[in-house]
Structure formats: structure tokens, C-alpha cells
C-alpha positions in Angstrom: -8.5 17.4 12.8 -8.6 18.7 9.5 -9.1 16.1 6.8 -10.4 13.5 9.6 -14.0 13.3 8.1 -13.2 13.2 4.4 -10.5 10.3 5.4 -13.4 8.5 7.5 -15.6 9.1 4.2 -12.8 7.2 1.9 -12.4 4.1 4.3 -16.2 4.1 4.6 -16.2 3.6 0.6 -13.4 0.9 0.8 -14.7 -1.3 3.7 -18.7 -0.5 3.3 -20.2 -2.1 0.0 -23.7 -0.7 0.8 -22.5 3.0 1.5 -19.9 2.5 -1.8 -23.2 1.8 -3.8 -25.0 4.7 -2.5 -22.0 7.0 -3.3 -22.0 5.8 -6.9 -25.8 5.9 -7.4 -26.7 9.0 -5.4 -23.6 10.8 -4.1 -25.3 13.8 -2.8 -27.2 11.7 -0.4 -24.3 9.7 0.5 -22.3 12.7 1.3 -25.0 14.2 3.3 -25.5 11.5 5.4 -21.9 12.6 7.0 -21.2 15.7 9.1 -18.7 17.4 6.7 -18.3 21.1 6.1 -19.9 22.4 3.1 -16.6 23.0 1.4 -15.6 19.0 1.8 -19.2 18.6 0.7 -18.3 20.4 -2.5 -14.8 19.3 -3.0 -15.9 15.8 -2.8 -18.8 16.1 -5.3 -16.5 17.8 -7.6 -13.8 14.8 -7.1 -11.5 17.9 -6.5 -8.8 16.0 -4.6 -6.3 18.7 -4.6 -8.6 21.0 -2.5 -9.2 17.9 -0.1 -5.7 17.2 0.1 -4.7 20.7 0.8 -7.6 20.6 3.6 -5.3 18.1 5.3 -7.1 14.6 3.9 -4.8 11.8 3.6 -3.4 11.2 -0.4 -3.1 7.8 0.3 -6.8 7.4 1.2 -8.1 9.7 -1.4 -7.0 7.2 -4.0 -9.5 4.5 -2.7 -12.0 7.0 -4.9 -10.6 6.2 -7.7 -10.2 2.7 -7.2 -14.0 2.4 -7.2 -14.4 5.3 -9.5 -16.9 7.3 -7.4 -17.3 10.9 -7.8 -16.1 10.7 -11.8 -12.5 9.8 -10.4 -10.7 7.8 -12.3 -7.0 7.0 -12.2 -5.7 9.5 -14.9 -8.0 12.1 -13.4 -7.0 11.6 -9.9 -3.3 11.7 -10.9 -3.6 14.9 -13.2 -5.5 16.8 -10.3 -3.1 16.1 -7.8 0.1 16.5 -10.2 -1.3 20.1 -10.8 -0.8 21.0 -7.1 3.2 20.1 -7.2 5.6 22.6 -8.0 7.5 22.0 -10.8 10.4 19.5 -10.4 12.1 17.1 -12.4 10.3 14.1 -12.9 13.3 11.8 -12.5 17.2 12.3 -12.0 17.9 12.4 -15.2 16.2 15.4 -16.1 18.1 17.7 -14.2 
């Protein structure tokens, strides 16, 4: 299942404090401890949440990464990257 291991990574960041600390201290080592594909590893290391989402990762679980500000992801950075993948749509009913 595409995205499963990335989702598992996100849940591990949430629930495993020592793993989360490793991700903050040495992301490459933490990521290499999981059987991720090279493209998943690169996307995680670059904080490319849009690519991970396109590959099947849960947007909800990806939010965990910015909650703990791992991999350079803050909420504004996460939002900007995720919004960049959405088609142009009105932001509210009033803008139609």
C-alpha cells in the first residue's frame, strides 16, 4: 500500500519520543532506520509533503511532522506546500 510506511513514520514521530528526538537531531539516521523507498526518503528529508501526499501518505498524519517541527516543517511551511498542489478554487463561498 502506497504511503503506508510514511504514515507509520509519522505515527512513530508522534508516539515514540526517543525516535522523535532522533529525527530532530539526525533525520538521515532516523529515516534510514525504516524500510522506505529512496523517493520517500528524499521527500521526507526535503520536507516535500506534497510529494508524499501524492504517493498516498495521509495529509492528517503528515501534519504530525509540523506539530513537532521536524524536517524543517512548520505549520506555515506545511500549509504553503500543501496548498501549492491544490487546484485553483475559491477560498470561500463569498469569492465565487
